[in-house]
C-alpha positions as CSV (number, residue, x, y, z in Angstrom):
1,X,-53.2,45.7,-134.6
2,X,-53.8,41.1,-134.6
3,X,-57.3,40.3,-133.6
4,X,-57.6,39.2,-130.3
5,X,-59.6,36.1,-130.3
6,X,-59.3,34.8,-126.8
7,X,-60.7,38.1,-125.6
8,X,-64.0,38.1,-128.6
9,X,-64.7,34.2,-127.3
10,X,-65.2,35.3,-124.1
11,X,-67.5,38.1,-124.6
12,X,-69.1,35.8,-127.5
13,X,-69.4,33.4,-124.2
14,X,-70.5,35.7,-121.2
15,X,-73.2,33.8,-120.8
16,X,-71.2,30.3,-120.0
17,X,-68.6,31.9,-118.1
18,X,-71.4,33.1,-116.0
19,X,-73.0,29.4,-115.3
20,X,-69.5,27.8,-115.4
21,X,-69.0,30.1,-112.0
22,X,-71.9,29.4,-110.7
23,X,-72.6,25.4,-111.4
24,X,-69.1,24.3,-111.3
25,X,-67.2,26.5,-109.1
26,X,-70.1,27.5,-106.8
27,X,-69.5,31.0,-106.7
28,X,-72.5,33.6,-105.5
29,X,-74.3,36.9,-105.9
30,X,-71.8,39.9,-106.2
31,X,-68.9,37.2,-106.3
32,X,-69.8,35.9,-110.2
33,X,-70.3,40.0,-111.4
34,X,-66.5,40.6,-110.5
35,X,-65.2,37.2,-111.6
36,X,-66.7,38.0,-115.1
37,X,-65.0,41.6,-115.3
38,X,-62.0,40.2,-113.7
39,X,-61.5,37.4,-116.8
40,X,-62.1,40.4,-119.3
41,X,-59.5,42.4,-117.4
42,X,-56.9,39.6,-117.4
43,X,-57.4,38.6,-120.7
44,X,-56.9,42.3,-122.0
45,X,-54.0,42.7,-119.8
46,X,-52.3,39.3,-120.7
47,X,-53.1,40.8,-124.5
48,X,-53.0,36.9,-125.7
49,X,-53.5,38.2,-129.4
50,X,-54.2,35.6,-132.3
51,X,-54.6,32.3,-131.1
52,X,-55.8,29.2,-132.7
53,X,-57.6,27.4,-129.5
54,X,-58.9,30.4,-127.8
55,X,-61.0,28.6,-125.5
56,X,-58.4,27.1,-124.2
57,X,-57.0,29.9,-122.9
58,X,-60.4,31.6,-121.9
59,X,-60.6,28.4,-119.9
60,X,-57.2,28.7,-117.9
61,X,-58.0,32.3,-117.1
62,X,-61.6,31.6,-115.8
63,X,-60.1,28.6,-113.8
64,X,-57.6,30.9,-112.3
65,X,-60.3,33.7,-111.9
66,X,-62.4,30.9,-109.6
67,X,-59.2,29.9,-107.6
68,X,-58.1,33.5,-106.5
69,X,-62.0,33.7,-105.4
70,X,-62.1,30.2,-103.1
71,X,-58.6,32.2,-101.8
72,X,-59.8,35.1,-100.7
73,X,-62.7,33.3,-99.1
74,X,-60.3,31.2,-97.0
75,X,-58.4,34.5,-96.0
76,X,-61.7,36.1,-94.4
77,X,-61.3,37.4,-91.0
78,X,-63.5,35.8,-88.0
79,X,-65.0,38.1,-86.6
80,X,-65.8,38.2,-82.7
81,X,-66.6,34.6,-81.1
82,X,-67.3,31.7,-82.9
83,X,-70.7,31.8,-81.6
84,X,-71.3,35.2,-82.9
85,X,-70.1,33.8,-86.6
86,X,-72.7,30.8,-85.8
87,X,-75.2,32.8,-85.0
88,X,-74.5,35.0,-88.2
89,X,-77.1,33.7,-90.8
90,X,-79.3,31.1,-90.2
91,X,-77.3,28.5,-93.1
92,X,-74.4,27.8,-90.4
93,X,-76.8,27.6,-87.5
94,X,-76.6,24.1,-86.1
95,X,-79.8,23.8,-85.4
96,X,-81.3,24.9,-88.5
97,X,-78.7,22.6,-90.1
98,X,-80.4,19.8,-88.3
99,X,-83.9,20.9,-89.4
100,X,-82.7,21.1,-92.7
101,X,-81.2,17.5,-93.0
102,X,-84.8,16.3,-91.5
103,X,-86.9,18.0,-94.0
104,X,-84.6,16.4,-96.9
105,X,-84.9,13.3,-95.0
106,X,-88.8,13.7,-95.0
107,X,-88.2,14.9,-98.8
108,X,-86.8,11.7,-99.6
109,X,-88.9,9.3,-98.1
110,X,-91.6,10.6,-100.6
111,X,-89.5,10.1,-103.8
112,X,-89.9,6.5,-105.6
113,X,-87.2,4.2,-105.8
114,X,-86.4,5.5,-109.9
115,X,-86.3,9.1,-108.8
116,X,-83.9,8.0,-105.7
117,X,-81.4,6.4,-108.3
118,X,-82.2,9.6,-110.6
119,X,-81.3,11.8,-107.9
120,X,-78.2,9.8,-106.8
121,X,-77.0,9.9,-110.5
122,X,-77.4,13.7,-110.4
123,X,-75.4,14.1,-107.3
124,X,-72.8,11.8,-108.3
125,X,-72.5,12.5,-112.0
126,X,-71.6,16.0,-113.8
127,X,-74.5,15.2,-116.1
128,X,-77.8,13.5,-116.4
129,X,-80.0,11.5,-118.9
130,X,-83.1,13.1,-120.0
131,X,-84.9,10.6,-118.5
132,X,-83.4,11.2,-115.0
133,X,-84.2,15.6,-115.7
134,X,-88.1,14.1,-115.8
135,X,-88.2,12.3,-113.1
136,X,-86.3,14.6,-110.7
137,X,-88.4,17.2,-112.3
138,X,-91.5,15.3,-110.9
139,X,-90.6,14.4,-107.9
140,X,-90.5,18.5,-107.4
141,X,-93.2,19.2,-108.2
142,X,-95.0,16.5,-106.6
143,X,-93.1,18.3,-103.2
144,X,-93.9,22.2,-104.5
145,X,-97.5,20.4,-104.2
146,X,-97.3,19.0,-101.3
147,X,-95.6,22.2,-99.6
148,X,-98.1,24.5,-101.1
């Protein structure tokens, strides 16, 4: 019986899988757990066997599972009227969104120029530098102290 190196790689890297689903693909809540299980099931069903490049095969399955969750989310039916859907959660309420943007603008007004640049680099690049992490951390601490 051949060793399923892809399955072994997926099992050994379950935490990385979770971080990728959350950080890279934006899955949340129960979707992350379900996606991790689906990943393992797809690899077991495919029976890839011995592979010299298990990470490549694993990554393709991770991407495939994540894209399927996006497709499912797009197909979710709209219930009731649009007004009911807007009011179903505070995150979707236009007034709450405006309030959140105002809070963000007020917080950014308190940031130093270096902190603003670090935040912009963090938002536009996948990896930030160590100095950016320090600036963002200090800014976050100052905001938390101001909120207390």
